[in-house]
N, C-alpha and C positions, 0 to 999 in steps of 0.2 A: 382368780383375780390377777394373779401373777402372769399365768398362762395368757390371760386375754390381753394384758398390758404389753408382754412380750410378742403377742401375735401382732399386736397393733403396730409397735415399733418396727417389726420386721416388714410388715406390709409397707408402711411409710418409705423403708428404706429402699424397698424394692421400686416403689413408685418413683423415688427421687432418681435412682439409677436410670430407670426407663425414661424419665423426663431428660435427663442429662443427654442420654444417648439420642433422643429425638431432638433435642437442641442441637447437637452436633451434626445430625443429619439435615436439619434446616439450614445450619450455617454453611455447609459445603454446598447445598442445593443452591442457596442464594449467591455463592461465589461462581457457580458454574452456569447458572441458567442465563445470564447475561451474556456470554462469550459468543453464542451464535448470532445474537442481535449485533454484537460488535463486530463479527467477520461481516454481516451483511452491510453494515454501514461502510466498513472499509472498503467492499468491493463496489458499493454505489459512488463512493468518492473517487475511487480509481477510474471508474467508467466516466468520469466528469458529468455525474448526475447534474443537471442544471439547478434542481431544487435545492441542492447542496451548497451552490456556489452563491454567496451573497453579493458578488460583484456582477453577476450576469446582466443585470439591467443597465449598470452604471457604465460598463465598458465601451458601449456603443458610443455614447456621448464624449466621452473623453478621447476615443480614437477619432471621431470627426474632428475635434479641437486639434488634435496634434498632426492630422493630415493636412489641415490648412497651413500649419508652421512647417510641415515637411515640404510643401510645394514651394514656400518661400526659400527653404534652405536649397532645395534641388535648383532653384532659378539662380541664387546667389553662386552656388558650386559653378554652374554653367558659364556664368559670366566671369568667375575667375579662371576657370580653365582655358575660355575664349582669350582672355587677356594674355594669358601664358603664350599660347601660340602666336599672337601678333606680337608680343616682344621679342620671341627667341627668333623668329624668321622674318626675312624681308619680304612683305607682302603676304598676303593670306592665300594659300593653295587651296583649291577646291577639295581636294582629298582629305585635308585636315579639317575642314569646316565639315564635311560630310560624315567623318568619323566621330567627331564631337557631337554632331547633331543626332547621330544614330545612338551613341551613348545616353544622351538626354533623353531620347525618346523612350529608352529602355529603362531608365530610372523613373520617369514619368509613369510608364505602364506598371511597373513594379509597385507603386502606390496604389494602384488601382486593383491590381490582382493579388497583392500581398496577403491579404486577409483570406481570401479563398485558397491560397496555397497553404496557409496556416491550419485552415479547416480541414483541407484534405490530407494534412500529416496527422492531425488529430483524429480524423476518421479512422486512418490506417491503424494508428496506435490503438483506437479502442476496439477495431477488428482483432488485433492480436490479444488484447485483454480479453475479450469474449472467448476467443478460441483458447486461451489459458485456463479461463474458467471452466469451459465445457469439457476440458481434458481431464480424463480419469487414469491415473497410474495405477499399476499392479502392485500390490504389496504381498510380502511373504512372511507369515507369522510362524515363530518356533516356539517350543516349549523349552523348559529349563535344561532338558538334555540334549538340545540342539536339533530336535526332530521338527520336521516341517508340520505345522498344525494346518494351516489352511492359506490359500492364496485367493485374493479377489481385487476387484477393483476398490480404488480409495473412497472411503466413505466420507460423507459430508460431517461437518463439525457437529451439528444437531445431532445426528444419529450417535456419534461417539460420545457426546456430552451424556445422552440419554443412557447409554451403556455404562458409562462411568457412575452415574446416579444409581443404576442397578446394582454395581458392585459395591457402593458405600452402603445400600440398604442391606445387602447381603451380610456385610462385613459387621454392621452394627446391629443387626437384626436382635440378637439375643446378649449384647454387650453389656457388662457392667460400667460402673463409673470408670474403673481403672483402664478397662479395655477400650473404653471411648476415649480417654485422655491421650493414649498412643497416637492413634491416627490423627487426632485433633493436633498434635504437637508437630507430627512429622509430615503432614499434608497441607497444613495451613499456607506455609511458606512458598510451595510451589504453586498451588492454585491461586495464591494471590498475585504471585510474580506473573503467571500467566496472563492475569486480567491486566495487570500493569503494562505488560508487554503489547497486548492487544490495544490498549489505549494509545501508547506510543506509536504504533503502527497507524492508527487514525490520524494522529496528529501530522505525522509524515505524508500521510495521503492527501491531507488537507494543505499542506505546504507543498505539495506538487502541483495540486489545482490551482492555488494562488500563484504560483511561479509561471505557469503556462496562462493564467490570465493576465498578468503583467506584460507578457511577451506578446499577447495578442493585442492588448491596449497600446503598447508603444513601438508596433512594428513600423509605422509610418516613419519614424525617426532614422533607423539604419537604412531603410528603402530610400529615403531622400538623400542619403549620402552616399550613394551608390558610385557617383562620379570620382569620390575621394580613394585615396590608397588602392587603387585599381579594383575596387569593389570588394575589397577583404571585409570591410565592416557589414555588410548585408550577408556575406557568405558565413563569418562567424556567428551572426545573429542566427541564421536558419539552422547551422549545425547545432547550436547550443539549445534551440527549441526541439529539435529532432530528437536529441539526447535527454531532454526532459520529458517527451512524449514516451520515449521508449524505456522510461524508468517503469511505467504502468505495468507492461507485460513482466517484467523482472520481479516487481512487487508480486503479482499475482503468483508466479512461479513459487516464491518464497511462502506464500499463503498455503499453497498446493503442498510443497514440502512439510509443511507443519501438519497439514492434514493427513498426509500419508504416515507419517511417523506416529501421529496418534492413533489412526486406524491399527497399525501394526501392534502398537502397544496395547491397546484394548482387547485385541484378538488373543495375544499372549497372555495377558492377565487373567482373561476369562477361564483359560485353562488351568493356572496355577492359583487363581484366586489371591493374586498379590495386588493389592491397591496401590502400595507405595511405588512399585515398579512402574506403573502407567503413570502415575503422577510425575515422577521425576524424569520419565522418558519424554512425556508431553513438555515438560519444563525445558528439557534439551531441546526439543523441536522448536519450542517457542523462541529460544534464544537463537538458533539457527535461523529462524524466520526475521528475527529483528536484526542478524547480521547482514542477511540477503537485501533487506530493506535499507539498512544504511550504507551499503556497498552500492546500491543499485545506479546511484548517479555516476560513481566512477566506472563502473562497468559499463553504462550506457556511452559514456564520453569515450572509452578505449574501443568499443565496437565501431563507432564513428570515426575513429583516429583522432580524437580530440583529447589534448593532456588533461 
């Protein structure tokens, strides 16, 4: 009877340990499985997918209303400039009138072609985004002794996540409760941080989309002020829009950097079976991606010579 009771207690203990290890596996899988979908949403927003933009249908109506105001502003500015010419000189010379009329025609045309110009800039930026998405970098994986293990093109996040899941299953395959607690403590923070960083990246991508939408809605106002300040207002406006559009490719390159480091970390971890190394290397890569996305606006402005 004692042997039977002891055997039942021992079996229950083993079952509890196995259930705990399975629970840890499920916990890590739930943390990791949504990362590829987060990355796909991030890419869709950076490519300005219309289905992700809640202002897609509203912007045309608002822009039409602002265009009507911009025509009035343009006409008022033209009259003010014309009055300046007539006050400063004795009599109105034909060349002054012709020059002012040409400026007015340019300002009037800008109101008609401004949106087409913004769409052309957007299309160019999206082409750069697609090129960055389709670019595959070469990674070099090394073992713990510094020996080259392999080299190949950067794998996608989905493939890397599946490889990490396989490593987790191997690590926790015959693990007891204590053996499962150690990876639970050491790996939870990096994986949770990666999910949070991906979420922040999505928020930043939506912020860029919203900013570009605001530019597309408000473009008639700076175009209507082309006669003011020697045309500096629309110049700064289009330069700012170009910088905002250029943020997309820089953000995509940041995501590609994250994928490259993750691919290398997985390849190296598979040779030494070190799950903590891949977790913290991936966390470092995610932080670098976040830094690149946070700096993307500043870098885009510098590329275009804006402060």
